[in-house]
Gaussian input, Z-matrix of N, CA and C with variables (Angstrom, degrees):
# hf/3-21g

backbone

0 1
 N
 C     1     B1
 C     2     B2     1     A1
 N     3     B3     2     A2     1     D1
 C     4     B4     3     A3     2     D2
 C     5     B5     4     A4     3     D3
 N     6     B6     5     A5     4     D4
 C     7     B7     6     A6     5     D5
 C     8     B8     7     A7     6     D6
 N     9     B9     8     A8     7     D7
 C    10    B10     9     A9     8     D8
 C    11    B11    10    A10     9     D9
 N    12    B12    11    A11    10    D10
 C    13    B13    12    A12    11    D11
 C    14    B14    13    A13    12    D12
 N    15    B15    14    A14    13    D13
 C    16    B16    15    A15    14    D14
 C    17    B17    16    A16    15    D15
 N    18    B18    17    A17    16    D16
 C    19    B19    18    A18    17    D17
 C    20    B20    19    A19    18    D18
 N    21    B21    20    A20    19    D19
 C    22    B22    21    A21    20    D20
 C    23    B23    22    A22    21    D21
 N    24    B24    23    A23    22    D22
 C    25    B25    24    A24    23    D23
 C    26    B26    25    A25    24    D24
 N    27    B27    26    A26    25    D25
 C    28    B28    27    A27    26    D26
 C    29    B29    28    A28    27    D27
 N    30    B30    29    A29    28    D28
 C    31    B31    30    A30    29    D29
 C    32    B32    31    A31    30    D30
 N    33    B33    32    A32    31    D31
 C    34    B34    33    A33    32    D32
 C    35    B35    34    A34    33    D33
 N    36    B36    35    A35    34    D34
 C    37    B37    36    A36    35    D35
 C    38    B38    37    A37    36    D36
 N    39    B39    38    A38    37    D37
 C    40    B40    39    A39    38    D38
 C    41    B41    40    A40    39    D39
 N    42    B42    41    A41    40    D40
 C    43    B43    42    A42    41    D41
 C    44    B44    43    A43    42    D42
 N    45    B45    44    A44    43    D43
 C    46    B46    45    A45    44    D44
 C    47    B47    46    A46    45    D45
 N    48    B48    47    A47    46    D46
 C    49    B49    48    A48    47    D47
 C    50    B50    49    A49    48    D48
 N    51    B51    50    A50    49    D49
 C    52    B52    51    A51    50    D50
 C    53    B53    52    A52    51    D51
 N    54    B54    53    A53    52    D52
 C    55    B55    54    A54    53    D53
 C    56    B56    55    A55    54    D54
 N    57    B57    56    A56    55    D55
 C    58    B58    57    A57    56    D56
 C    59    B59    58    A58    57    D57
 N    60    B60    59    A59    58    D58
 C    61    B61    60    A60    59    D59
 C    62    B62    61    A61    60    D60
 N    63    B63    62    A62    61    D61
 C    64    B64    63    A63    62    D62
 C    65    B65    64    A64    63    D63
 N    66    B66    65    A65    64    D64
 C    67    B67    66    A66    65    D65
 C    68    B68    67    A67    66    D66
 N    69    B69    68    A68    67    D67
 C    70    B70    69    A69    68    D68
 C    71    B71    70    A70    69    D69
 N    72    B72    71    A71    70    D70
 C    73    B73    72    A72    71    D71
 C    74    B74    73    A73    72    D72
 N    75    B75    74    A74    73    D73
 C    76    B76    75    A75    74    D74
 C    77    B77    76    A76    75    D75
 N    78    B78    77    A77    76    D76
 C    79    B79    78    A78    77    D77
 C    80    B80    79    A79    78    D78
 N    81    B81    80    A80    79    D79
 C    82    B82    81    A81    80    D80
 C    83    B83    82    A82    81    D81
 N    84    B84    83    A83    82    D82
 C    85    B85    84    A84    83    D83
 C    86    B86    85    A85    84    D84
 N    87    B87    86    A86    85    D85
 C    88    B88    87    A87    86    D86
 C    89    B89    88    A88    87    D87
 N    90    B90    89    A89    88    D88
 C    91    B91    90    A90    89    D89
 C    92    B92    91    A91    90    D90
 N    93    B93    92    A92    91    D91
 C    94    B94    93    A93    92    D92
 C    95    B95    94    A94    93    D93
 N    96    B96    95    A95    94    D94
 C    97    B97    96    A96    95    D95
 C    98    B98    97    A97    96    D96
 N    99    B99    98    A98    97    D97
 C   100   B100    99    A99    98    D98
 C   101   B101   100   A100    99    D99
 N   102   B102   101   A101   100   D100
 C   103   B103   102   A102   101   D101
 C   104   B104   103   A103   102   D102
 N   105   B105   104   A104   103   D103
 C   106   B106   105   A105   104   D104
 C   107   B107   106   A106   105   D105
 N   108   B108   107   A107   106   D106
 C   109   B109   108   A108   107   D107
 C   110   B110   109   A109   108   D108
 N   111   B111   110   A110   109   D109
 C   112   B112   111   A111   110   D110
 C   113   B113   112   A112   111   D111
 N   114   B114   113   A113   112   D112
 C   115   B115   114   A114   113   D113
 C   116   B116   115   A115   114   D114
 N   117   B117   116   A116   115   D115
 C   118   B118   117   A117   116   D116
 C   119   B119   118   A118   117   D117
 N   120   B120   119   A119   118   D118
 C   121   B121   120   A120   119   D119
 C   122   B122   121   A121   120   D120
 N   123   B123   122   A122   121   D121
 C   124   B124   123   A123   122   D122
 C   125   B125   124   A124   123   D123
 N   126   B126   125   A125   124   D124
 C   127   B127   126   A126   125   D125
 C   128   B128   127   A127   126   D126
 N   129   B129   128   A128   127   D127
 C   130   B130   129   A129   128   D128
 C   131   B131   130   A130   129   D129
 N   132   B132   131   A131   130   D130
 C   133   B133   132   A132   131   D131
 C   134   B134   133   A133   132   D132
 N   135   B135   134   A134   133   D133
 C   136   B136   135   A135   134   D134
 C   137   B137   136   A136   135   D135
 N   138   B138   137   A137   136   D136
 C   139   B139   138   A138   137   D137
 C   140   B140   139   A139   138   D138
 N   141   B141   140   A140   139   D139
 C   142   B142   141   A141   140   D140
 C   143   B143   142   A142   141   D141
 N   144   B144   143   A143   142   D142
 C   145   B145   144   A144   143   D143
 C   146   B146   145   A145   144   D144
 N   147   B147   146   A146   145   D145
 C   148   B148   147   A147   146   D146
 C   149   B149   148   A148   147   D147
 N   150   B150   149   A149   148   D148
 C   151   B151   150   A150   149   D149
 C   152   B152   151   A151   150   D150
 N   153   B153   152   A152   151   D151
 C   154   B154   153   A153   152   D152
 C   155   B155   154   A154   153   D153
 N   156   B156   155   A155   154   D154
 C   157   B157   156   A156   155   D155
 C   158   B158   157   A157   156   D156
 N   159   B159   158   A158   157   D157
 C   160   B160   159   A159   158   D158
 C   161   B161   160   A160   159   D159
 N   162   B162   161   A161   160   D160
 C   163   B163   162   A162   161   D161
 C   164   B164   163   A163   162   D162
 N   165   B165   164   A164   163   D163
 C   166   B166   165   A165   164   D164
 C   167   B167   166   A166   165   D165
 N   168   B168   167   A167   166   D166
 C   169   B169   168   A168   167   D167
 C   170   B170   169   A169   168   D168
 N   171   B171   170   A170   169   D169
 C   172   B172   171   A171   170   D170
 C   173   B173   172   A172   171   D171
 N   174   B174   173   A173   172   D172
 C   175   B175   174   A174   173   D173
 C   176   B176   175   A175   174   D174
 N   177   B177   176   A176   175   D175
 C   178   B178   177   A177   176   D176
 C   179   B179   178   A178   177   D177
 N   180   B180   179   A179   178   D178
 C   181   B181   180   A180   179   D179
 C   182   B182   181   A181   180   D180
 N   183   B183   182   A182   181   D181
 C   184   B184   183   A183   182   D182
 C   185   B185   184   A184   183   D183
 N   186   B186   185   A185   184   D184
 C   187   B187   186   A186   185   D185
 C   188   B188   187   A187   186   D186
 N   189   B189   188   A188   187   D187
 C   190   B190   189   A189   188   D188
 C   191   B191   190   A190   189   D189
 N   192   B192   191   A191   190   D190
 C   193   B193   192   A192   191   D191
 C   194   B194   193   A193   192   D192
 N   195   B195   194   A194   193   D193
 C   196   B196   195   A195   194   D194
 C   197   B197   196   A196   195   D195
 N   198   B198   197   A197   196   D196
 C   199   B199   198   A198   197   D197
 C   200   B200   199   A199   198   D198
 N   201   B201   200   A200   199   D199
 C   202   B202   201   A201   200   D200
 C   203   B203   202   A202   201   D201
 N   204   B204   203   A203   202   D202
 C   205   B205   204   A204   203   D203
 C   206   B206   205   A205   204   D204
 N   207   B207   206   A206   205   D205
 C   208   B208   207   A207   206   D206
 C   209   B209   208   A208   207   D207
 N   210   B210   209   A209   208   D208
 C   211   B211   210   A210   209   D209
 C   212   B212   211   A211   210   D210
 N   213   B213   212   A212   211   D211
 C   214   B214   213   A213   212   D212
 C   215   B215   214   A214   213   D213
 N   216   B216   215   A215   214   D214
 C   217   B217   216   A216   215   D215
 C   218   B218   217   A217   216   D216
 N   219   B219   218   A218   217   D217
 C   220   B220   219   A219   218   D218
 C   221   B221   220   A220   219   D219
 N   222   B222   221   A221   220   D220
 C   223   B223   222   A222   221   D221
 C   224   B224   223   A223   222   D222
 N   225   B225   224   A224   223   D223
 C   226   B226   225   A225   224   D224
 C   227   B227   226   A226   225   D225
 N   228   B228   227   A227   226   D226
 C   229   B229   228   A228   227   D227
 C   230   B230   229   A229   228   D228
 N   231   B231   230   A230   229   D229
 C   232   B232   231   A231   230   D230
 C   233   B233   232   A232   231   D231
 N   234   B234   233   A233   232   D232
 C   235   B235   234   A234   233   D233
 C   236   B236   235   A235   234   D234
 N   237   B237   236   A236   235   D235
 C   238   B238   237   A237   236   D236
 C   239   B239   238   A238   237   D237
 N   240   B240   239   A239   238   D238
 C   241   B241   240   A240   239   D239
 C   242   B242   241   A241   240   D240
 N   243   B243   242   A242   241   D241
 C   244   B244   243   A243   242   D242
 C   245   B245   244   A244   243   D243
 N   246   B246   245   A245   244   D244
 C   247   B247   246   A246   245   D245
 C   248   B248   247   A247   246   D246
 N   249   B249   248   A248   247   D247
 C   250   B250   249   A249   248   D248
 C   251   B251   250   A250   249   D249
 N   252   B252   251   A251   250   D250
 C   253   B253   252   A252   251   D251
 C   254   B254   253   A253   252   D252
 N   255   B255   254   A254   253   D253
 C   256   B256   255   A255   254   D254
 C   257   B257   256   A256   255   D255
 N   258   B258   257   A257   256   D256
 C   259   B259   258   A258   257   D257
 C   260   B260   259   A259   258   D258
 N   261   B261   260   A260   259   D259
 C   262   B262   261   A261   260   D260
 C   263   B263   262   A262   261   D261
 N   264   B264   263   A263   262   D262
 C   265   B265   264   A264   263   D263
 C   266   B266   265   A265   264   D264
 N   267   B267   266   A266   265   D265
 C   268   B268   267   A267   266   D266
 C   269   B269   268   A268   267   D267
 N   270   B270   269   A269   268   D268
 C   271   B271   270   A270   269   D269
 C   272   B272   271   A271   270   D270
 N   273   B273   272   A272   271   D271
 C   274   B274   273   A273   272   D272
 C   275   B275   274   A274   273   D273
 N   276   B276   275   A275   274   D274
 C   277   B277   276   A276   275   D275
 C   278   B278   277   A277   276   D276
 N   279   B279   278   A278   277   D277
 C   280   B280   279   A279   278   D278
 C   281   B281   280   A280   279   D279
 N   282   B282   281   A281   280   D280
 C   283   B283   282   A282   281   D281
 C   284   B284   283   A283   282   D282
 N   285   B285   284   A284   283   D283
 C   286   B286   285   A285   284   D284
 C   287   B287   286   A286   285   D285
 N   288   B288   287   A287   286   D286
 C   289   B289   288   A288   287   D287
 C   290   B290   289   A289   288   D288
 N   291   B291   290   A290   289   D289
 C   292   B292   291   A291   290   D290
 C   293   B293   292   A292   291   D291
 N   294   B294   293   A293   292   D292
 C   295   B295   294   A294   293   D293
 C   296   B296   295   A295   294   D294
 N   297   B297   296   A296   295   D295
 C   298   B298   297   A297   296   D296
 C   299   B299   298   A298   297   D297
 N   300   B300   299   A299   298   D298
 C   301   B301   300   A300   299   D299
 C   302   B302   301   A301   300   D300
 N   303   B303   302   A302   301   D301
 C   304   B304   303   A303   302   D302
 C   305   B305   304   A304   303   D303
 N   306   B306   305   A305   304   D304
 C   307   B307   306   A306   305   D305
 C   308   B308   307   A307   306   D306
 N   309   B309   308   A308   307   D307
 C   310   B310   309   A309   308   D308
 C   311   B311   310   A310   309   D309
 N   312   B312   311   A311   310   D310
 C   313   B313   312   A312   311   D311
 C   314   B314   313   A313   312   D312
 N   315   B315   314   A314   313   D313
 C   316   B316   315   A315   314   D314
 C   317   B317   316   A316   315   D315
 N   318   B318   317   A317   316   D316
 C   319   B319   318   A318   317   D317
 C   320   B320   319   A319   318   D318
 N   321   B321   320   A320   319   D319
 C   322   B322   321   A321   320   D320
 C   323   B323   322   A322   321   D321
 N   324   B324   323   A323   322   D322
 C   325   B325   324   A324   323   D323
 C   326   B326   325   A325   324   D324
 N   327   B327   326   A326   325   D325
 C   328   B328   327   A327   326   D326
 C   329   B329   328   A328   327   D327
 N   330   B330   329   A329   328   D328
 C   331   B331   330   A330   329   D329
 C   332   B332   331   A331   330   D330
 N   333   B333   332   A332   331   D331
 C   334   B334   333   A333   332   D332
 C   335   B335   334   A334   333   D333

   B1=1.4438
   B2=1.5375
   B3=1.3402
   B4=1.4616
   B5=1.5226
   B6=1.3313
   B7=1.4652
   B8=1.5178
   B9=1.3070
   B10=1.4721
   B11=1.5204
   B12=1.3115
   B13=1.4609
   B14=1.5268
   B15=1.3174
   B16=1.4639
   B17=1.5200
   B18=1.3293
   B19=1.4604
   B20=1.5295
   B21=1.3135
   B22=1.4676
   B23=1.5252
   B24=1.3311
   B25=1.4614
   B26=1.5290
   B27=1.3128
   B28=1.4600
   B29=1.5299
   B30=1.3440
   B31=1.4723
   B32=1.5329
   B33=1.3118
   B34=1.4620
   B35=1.5238
   B36=1.3217
   B37=1.4653
   B38=1.5218
   B39=1.3172
   B40=1.4614
   B41=1.5264
   B42=1.3149
   B43=1.4627
   B44=1.5262
   B45=1.3227
   B46=1.4598
   B47=1.5300
   B48=1.3021
   B49=1.4605
   B50=1.5220
   B51=1.3292
   B52=1.4711
   B53=1.5301
   B54=1.3269
   B55=1.4676
   B56=1.5300
   B57=1.3085
   B58=1.4665
   B59=1.5258
   B60=1.3376
   B61=1.4608
   B62=1.5239
   B63=1.3371
   B64=1.4564
   B65=1.5249
   B66=1.3075
   B67=1.4630
   B68=1.5323
   B69=1.3173
   B70=1.4636
   B71=1.5282
   B72=1.3286
   B73=1.4654
   B74=1.5262
   B75=1.3191
   B76=1.4548
   B77=1.5230
   B78=1.3176
   B79=1.4646
   B80=1.5242
   B81=1.3182
   B82=1.4603
   B83=1.5258
   B84=1.3425
   B85=1.4644
   B86=1.5217
   B87=1.3400
   B88=1.4621
   B89=1.5343
   B90=1.3176
   B91=1.4676
   B92=1.5325
   B93=1.3345
   B94=1.4647
   B95=1.5264
   B96=1.3295
   B97=1.4560
   B98=1.5263
   B99=1.3299
   B100=1.4635
   B101=1.5307
   B102=1.3029
   B103=1.4666
   B104=1.5259
   B105=1.3063
   B106=1.4685
   B107=1.5222
   B108=1.3256
   B109=1.4536
   B110=1.5290
   B111=1.3241
   B112=1.4654
   B113=1.5170
   B114=1.2932
   B115=1.4538
   B116=1.5263
   B117=1.3219
   B118=1.4607
   B119=1.5216
   B120=1.3181
   B121=1.4573
   B122=1.5318
   B123=1.3368
   B124=1.4621
   B125=1.5244
   B126=1.3354
   B127=1.4636
   B128=1.5251
   B129=1.3338
   B130=1.4571
   B131=1.5242
   B132=1.3295
   B133=1.4598
   B134=1.5169
   B135=1.3304
   B136=1.4563
   B137=1.5126
   B138=1.3181
   B139=1.4487
   B140=1.5165
   B141=1.3071
   B142=1.4586
   B143=1.5232
   B144=1.3077
   B145=1.4552
   B146=1.5252
   B147=1.3267
   B148=1.4647
   B149=1.5238
   B150=1.3030
   B151=1.4630
   B152=1.5142
   B153=1.3255
   B154=1.4573
   B155=1.5175
   B156=1.3258
   B157=1.4677
   B158=1.5170
   B159=1.3214
   B160=1.4636
   B161=1.5201
   B162=1.3324
   B163=1.4538
   B164=1.5264
   B165=1.3144
   B166=1.4574
   B167=1.5193
   B168=1.3221
   B169=1.4601
   B170=1.5151
   B171=1.3156
   B172=1.4606
   B173=1.5174
   B174=1.3210
   B175=1.4540
   B176=1.5244
   B177=1.3123
   B178=1.4645
   B179=1.5212
   B180=1.3310
   B181=1.4610
   B182=1.5317
   B183=1.3303
   B184=1.4724
   B185=1.5253
   B186=1.3067
   B187=1.4599
   B188=1.5244
   B189=1.3292
   B190=1.4637
   B191=1.5188
   B192=1.3337
   B193=1.4563
   B194=1.5261
   B195=1.3167
   B196=1.4605
   B197=1.5264
   B198=1.3294
   B199=1.4575
   B200=1.5159
   B201=1.3404
   B202=1.4590
   B203=1.5211
   B204=1.3131
   B205=1.4695
   B206=1.5297
   B207=1.3347
   B208=1.4664
   B209=1.5272
   B210=1.3418
   B211=1.4626
   B212=1.5247
   B213=1.3190
   B214=1.4597
   B215=1.5244
   B216=1.3226
   B217=1.4699
   B218=1.5245
   B219=1.3474
   B220=1.4697
   B221=1.5153
   B222=1.3283
   B223=1.4572
   B224=1.5248
   B225=1.3252
   B226=1.4631
   B227=1.5224
   B228=1.3072
   B229=1.4584
   B230=1.5201
   B231=1.3185
   B232=1.4549
   B233=1.5118
   B234=1.3367
   B235=1.4660
   B236=1.5200
   B237=1.3175
   B238=1.4504
   B239=1.5255
   B240=1.3198
   B241=1.4554
   B242=1.5303
   B243=1.3248
   B244=1.4585
   B245=1.5259
   B246=1.3457
   B247=1.4612
   B248=1.5177
   B249=1.3297
   B250=1.4565
   B251=1.5238
   B252=1.3102
   B253=1.4607
   B254=1.5286
   B255=1.3322
   B256=1.4641
   B257=1.5251
   B258=1.3138
   B259=1.4567
   B260=1.5220
   B261=1.3248
   B262=1.4694
   B263=1.5247
   B264=1.3429
   B265=1.4657
   B266=1.5189
   B267=1.3261
   B268=1.4573
   B269=1.5160
   B270=1.3220
   B271=1.4543
   B272=1.5199
   B273=1.3207
   B274=1.4670
   B275=1.5226
   B276=1.3225
   B277=1.4620
   B278=1.5241
   B279=1.3197
   B280=1.4605
   B281=1.5267
   B282=1.3073
   B283=1.4557
   B284=1.5285
   B285=1.3300
   B286=1.4657
   B287=1.5297
   B288=1.3177
   B289=1.4662
   B290=1.5215
   B291=1.3245
   B292=1.4674
   B293=1.5294
   B294=1.3286
   B295=1.4579
   B296=1.5232
   B297=1.3172
   B298=1.4669
   B299=1.5313
   B300=1.3177
   B301=1.4589
   B302=1.5207
   B303=1.3300
   B304=1.4604
   B305=1.5224
   B306=1.3416
   B307=1.4569
   B308=1.5263
   B309=1.3382
   B310=1.4605
   B311=1.5225
   B312=1.3492
   B313=1.4576
   B314=1.5123
   B315=1.3234
   B316=1.4628
   B317=1.5208
   B318=1.3102
   B319=1.4558
   B320=1.5288
   B321=1.3280
   B322=1.4627
   B323=1.5121
   B324=1.3096
   B325=1.4668
   B326=1.5229
   B327=1.3002
   B328=1.4680
   B329=1.5182
   B330=1.3217
   B331=1.4641
   B332=1.5259
   B333=1.3057
   B334=1.4660
   B335=1.4895
   A1=111.58
   A2=116.57
   A3=119.89
   A4=111.75
   A5=117.40
   A6=119.72
   A7=111.09
   A8=118.44
   A9=120.01
   A10=110.65
   A11=117.02
   A12=119.94
   A13=111.26
   A14=116.33
   A15=119.49
   A16=111.89
   A17=118.53
   A18=122.02
   A19=112.23
   A20=116.58
   A21=120.22
   A22=110.38
   A23=117.01
   A24=121.61
   A25=113.59
   A26=117.88
   A27=121.05
   A28=113.07
   A29=120.15
   A30=119.15
   A31=113.22
   A32=116.54
   A33=120.18
   A34=110.09
   A35=116.61
   A36=121.33
   A37=110.20
   A38=117.32
   A39=121.82
   A40=110.60
   A41=117.33
   A42=122.18
   A43=110.77
   A44=116.64
   A45=120.05
   A46=111.66
   A47=118.03
   A48=121.60
   A49=111.82
   A50=116.41
   A51=121.10
   A52=110.04
   A53=116.86
   A54=120.63
   A55=110.51
   A56=116.86
   A57=120.75
   A58=110.98
   A59=117.52
   A60=121.29
   A61=111.48
   A62=117.21
   A63=119.98
   A64=112.42
   A65=117.49
   A66=119.87
   A67=111.23
   A68=117.09
   A69=119.04
   A70=110.91
   A71=117.98
   A72=121.59
   A73=109.86
   A74=116.64
   A75=121.12
   A76=111.27
   A77=117.46
   A78=121.73
   A79=111.09
   A80=117.46
   A81=120.42
   A82=112.38
   A83=118.06
   A84=120.46
   A85=110.74
   A86=117.29
   A87=121.38
   A88=110.99
   A89=116.59
   A90=120.60
   A91=110.09
   A92=116.26
   A93=120.93
   A94=110.39
   A95=117.21
   A96=121.36
   A97=110.19
   A98=117.39
   A99=122.24
   A100=111.50
   A101=117.33
   A102=121.97
   A103=113.54
   A104=117.83
   A105=121.52
   A106=112.78
   A107=114.17
   A108=122.31
   A109=105.92
   A110=116.74
   A111=119.93
   A112=111.92
   A113=114.81
   A114=125.07
   A115=104.48
   A116=115.58
   A117=120.60
   A118=111.74
   A119=114.87
   A120=123.08
   A121=109.53
   A122=116.42
   A123=121.43
   A124=107.40
   A125=117.26
   A126=118.80
   A127=114.16
   A128=118.02
   A129=118.31
   A130=110.37
   A131=115.75
   A132=122.80
   A133=106.71
   A134=115.63
   A135=117.51
   A136=109.95
   A137=114.69
   A138=120.45
   A139=109.16
   A140=115.64
   A141=118.81
   A142=109.69
   A143=116.63
   A144=122.07
   A145=113.29
   A146=119.09
   A147=121.57
   A148=113.17
   A149=117.99
   A150=120.78
   A151=114.20
   A152=117.61
   A153=120.93
   A154=114.51
   A155=118.34
   A156=120.62
   A157=111.99
   A158=117.23
   A159=121.33
   A160=109.35
   A161=114.68
   A162=121.29
   A163=109.54
   A164=115.66
   A165=122.44
   A166=108.64
   A167=115.88
   A168=122.33
   A169=107.40
   A170=116.59
   A171=120.80
   A172=109.57
   A173=115.12
   A174=120.82
   A175=108.88
   A176=115.56
   A177=120.08
   A178=113.11
   A179=117.99
   A180=119.61
   A181=112.27
   A182=116.24
   A183=123.97
   A184=114.98
   A185=118.95
   A186=121.96
   A187=107.82
   A188=116.24
   A189=121.68
   A190=108.67
   A191=116.51
   A192=122.71
   A193=106.29
   A194=116.82
   A195=121.30
   A196=108.91
   A197=116.09
   A198=122.27
   A199=109.54
   A200=116.16
   A201=118.75
   A202=108.74
   A203=115.87
   A204=121.82
   A205=112.06
   A206=118.31
   A207=120.09
   A208=112.55
   A209=117.92
   A210=121.37
   A211=112.64
   A212=117.03
   A213=119.55
   A214=113.01
   A215=118.12
   A216=120.03
   A217=112.39
   A218=117.55
   A219=118.67
   A220=112.69
   A221=117.25
   A222=120.92
   A223=109.31
   A224=115.98
   A225=121.10
   A226=109.79
   A227=115.45
   A228=120.11
   A229=109.52
   A230=116.69
   A231=121.58
   A232=114.43
   A233=117.77
   A234=120.10
   A235=109.79
   A236=115.27
   A237=121.37
   A238=108.88
   A239=115.64
   A240=122.64
   A241=108.37
   A242=116.33
   A243=121.75
   A244=107.14
   A245=115.75
   A246=120.39
   A247=109.94
   A248=116.16
   A249=121.44
   A250=108.83
   A251=116.76
   A252=121.48
   A253=109.69
   A254=115.52
   A255=123.63
   A256=112.66
   A257=115.47
   A258=122.21
   A259=109.51
   A260=115.82
   A261=120.41
   A262=110.89
   A263=117.99
   A264=122.04
   A265=110.87
   A266=115.28
   A267=118.87
   A268=109.40
   A269=115.08
   A270=121.99
   A271=109.05
   A272=115.12
   A273=121.00
   A274=107.95
   A275=115.20
   A276=122.32
   A277=107.95
   A278=116.06
   A279=121.41
   A280=109.78
   A281=114.79
   A282=120.95
   A283=109.98
   A284=116.15
   A285=119.30
   A286=109.86
   A287=117.64
   A288=120.41
   A289=113.42
   A290=117.33
   A291=119.82
   A292=111.91
   A293=117.06
   A294=120.67
   A295=113.65
   A296=116.70
   A297=121.47
   A298=109.43
   A299=115.26
   A300=119.81
   A301=109.91
   A302=114.97
   A303=122.47
   A304=109.00
   A305=115.45
   A306=120.72
   A307=109.99
   A308=116.16
   A309=121.11
   A310=111.11
   A311=117.17
   A312=119.32
   A313=110.74
   A314=115.26
   A315=122.51
   A316=106.73
   A317=115.75
   A318=121.51
   A319=108.98
   A320=116.54
   A321=121.64
   A322=108.08
   A323=116.80
   A324=121.83
   A325=111.98
   A326=118.43
   A327=121.63
   A328=112.43
   A329=117.49
   A330=121.49
   A331=113.26
   A332=117.84
   A333=119.80
   A334=110.78
   D1=-38.34
   D2=-178.89
   D3=-67.02
   D4=-36.16
   D5=-179.97
   D6=-67.30
   D7=-33.69
   D8=177.02
   D9=-64.96
   D10=-37.74
   D11=178.73
   D12=-68.92
   D13=-34.74
   D14=179.35
   D15=-67.52
   D16=-33.60
   D17=179.83
   D18=-65.44
   D19=-20.56
   D20=177.34
   D21=-64.95
   D22=-33.69
   D23=-178.05
   D24=-83.04
   D25=-10.67
   D26=-177.46
   D27=-58.26
   D28=-48.28
   D29=179.09
   D30=-61.67
   D31=-34.85
   D32=179.46
   D33=-67.92
   D34=-45.46
   D35=178.76
   D36=-63.95
   D37=-41.08
   D38=178.43
   D39=-62.50
   D40=-44.83
   D41=179.96
   D42=-58.93
   D43=-51.38
   D44=-179.37
   D45=-67.67
   D46=-31.87
   D47=176.11
   D48=-63.41
   D49=-42.17
   D50=178.68
   D51=-65.32
   D52=-44.03
   D53=178.93
   D54=-61.07
   D55=-46.85
   D56=-179.86
   D57=-62.60
   D58=-39.99
   D59=179.05
   D60=-60.06
   D61=-51.22
   D62=-176.44
   D63=-69.85
   D64=-35.19
   D65=177.22
   D66=-67.22
   D67=-41.51
   D68=178.90
   D69=-69.55
   D70=-36.25
   D71=176.50
   D72=-61.14
   D73=-45.43
   D74=178.86
   D75=-63.52
   D76=-41.48
   D77=178.87
   D78=-60.18
   D79=-47.61
   D80=-177.59
   D81=-69.68
   D82=-32.76
   D83=175.37
   D84=-65.24
   D85=-43.05
   D86=179.34
   D87=-66.99
   D88=-40.01
   D89=178.62
   D90=-63.71
   D91=-43.67
   D92=178.74
   D93=-62.92
   D94=-41.12
   D95=177.43
   D96=-60.85
   D97=-47.84
   D98=-178.09
   D99=-58.81
   D100=-43.07
   D101=-175.34
   D102=-79.12
   D103=-17.73
   D104=-173.56
   D105=-84.99
   D106=147.88
   D107=169.73
   D108=-98.48
   D109=130.39
   D110=-175.27
   D111=-122.73
   D112=144.39
   D113=167.40
   D114=-155.85
   D115=80.04
   D116=-168.55
   D117=-146.99
   D118=178.17
   D119=-178.19
   D120=-113.28
   D121=142.70
   D122=173.44
   D123=-80.40
   D124=122.79
   D125=-176.75
   D126=-117.72
   D127=-9.01
   D128=-178.97
   D129=-151.09
   D130=137.80
   D131=174.50
   D132=-119.62
   D133=129.44
   D134=179.54
   D135=-143.22
   D136=151.78
   D137=174.14
   D138=-71.40
   D139=156.45
   D140=179.53
   D141=-124.06
   D142=-166.81
   D143=-174.41
   D144=-68.56
   D145=-6.69
   D146=-175.85
   D147=-77.78
   D148=-2.32
   D149=176.69
   D150=73.56
   D151=35.51
   D152=176.50
   D153=94.50
   D154=-0.46
   D155=178.29
   D156=-81.64
   D157=-17.98
   D158=176.94
   D159=-151.32
   D160=164.77
   D161=-179.65
   D162=-129.17
   D163=149.32
   D164=174.56
   D165=-101.57
   D166=129.61
   D167=174.97
   D168=-108.82
   D169=123.98
   D170=-179.33
   D171=-101.31
   D172=135.93
   D173=178.35
   D174=-100.84
   D175=168.59
   D176=-177.27
   D177=-63.36
   D178=-24.24
   D179=178.96
   D180=-101.57
   D181=27.40
   D182=171.13
   D183=69.71
   D184=18.62
   D185=173.97
   D186=-85.54
   D187=136.10
   D188=179.88
   D189=-104.46
   D190=128.08
   D191=175.03
   D192=-112.88
   D193=118.70
   D194=-179.38
   D195=-104.69
   D196=122.70
   D197=178.86
   D198=-122.61
   D199=142.37
   D200=175.44
   D201=-69.09
   D202=160.98
   D203=-171.77
   D204=-56.15
   D205=-41.94
   D206=-178.00
   D207=-67.32
   D208=-26.89
   D209=178.50
   D210=-91.63
   D211=-9.10
   D212=-174.51
   D213=-69.58
   D214=-13.20
   D215=179.36
   D216=-73.17
   D217=-17.15
   D218=-178.78
   D219=-80.15
   D220=-18.33
   D221=-176.50
   D222=-119.18
   D223=129.98
   D224=-178.53
   D225=-129.83
   D226=164.85
   D227=175.55
   D228=-61.08
   D229=137.71
   D230=179.69
   D231=90.66
   D232=-8.62
   D233=177.39
   D234=-69.99
   D235=149.18
   D236=177.69
   D237=-98.03
   D238=137.24
   D239=-179.30
   D240=-116.56
   D241=131.27
   D242=175.90
   D243=-128.23
   D244=128.19
   D245=-177.28
   D246=-148.01
   D247=141.06
   D248=173.62
   D249=-83.47
   D250=155.90
   D251=177.30
   D252=-66.82
   D253=149.84
   D254=178.01
   D255=58.03
   D256=46.40
   D257=179.21
   D258=-145.65
   D259=148.75
   D260=174.52
   D261=-92.80
   D262=-14.91
   D263=-179.09
   D264=-81.51
   D265=136.59
   D266=171.23
   D267=-138.95
   D268=148.23
   D269=-179.26
   D270=-95.04
   D271=139.04
   D272=178.62
   D273=-110.88
   D274=128.53
   D275=176.73
   D276=-118.43
   D277=131.93
   D278=179.38
   D279=-111.65
   D280=146.84
   D281=-179.35
   D282=-81.84
   D283=134.04
   D284=175.58
   D285=-92.45
   D286=-173.72
   D287=-175.34
   D288=-67.72
   D289=-19.31
   D290=177.72
   D291=-86.82
   D292=-6.45
   D293=-179.43
   D294=92.33
   D295=-0.68
   D296=177.34
   D297=-83.92
   D298=142.44
   D299=177.51
   D300=-87.86
   D301=130.88
   D302=179.32
   D303=-119.35
   D304=141.92
   D305=178.93
   D306=-58.94
   D307=134.31
   D308=179.02
   D309=-110.92
   D310=-56.11
   D311=-179.82
   D312=-169.51
   D313=163.35
   D314=172.28
   D315=-101.48
   D316=132.76
   D317=-178.20
   D318=-122.76
   D319=134.22
   D320=177.55
   D321=-105.23
   D322=113.53
   D323=-176.34
   D324=-71.40
   D325=-29.67
   D326=-177.65
   D327=-69.20
   D328=-36.03
   D329=-176.00
   D330=-82.28
   D331=0.80
   D332=-178.15
   D333=-120.77

């Protein structure tokens, strides 16, 4: 009888476990981004667990940049990212028709 009562709590524990997992994953990705020095290219854009409200951009050195959908238009595949360590600001460089990278904008991930 006691085991049947315990199974009632399983969906609740599972729900909170999933929430805690994704929140901690997001926290550690943002912390890793903040601490990292970057000079790399964005090579992949993928949807994440948010159901289309944000996108993950993967860089060549495995750093994940998560932007909400409205901000995702500023970053495209092939863009160059330059960032100092321990900063939320990063510079975006876009390639022109000659293949040279030109400064596009500075983006602050913390304020968005």
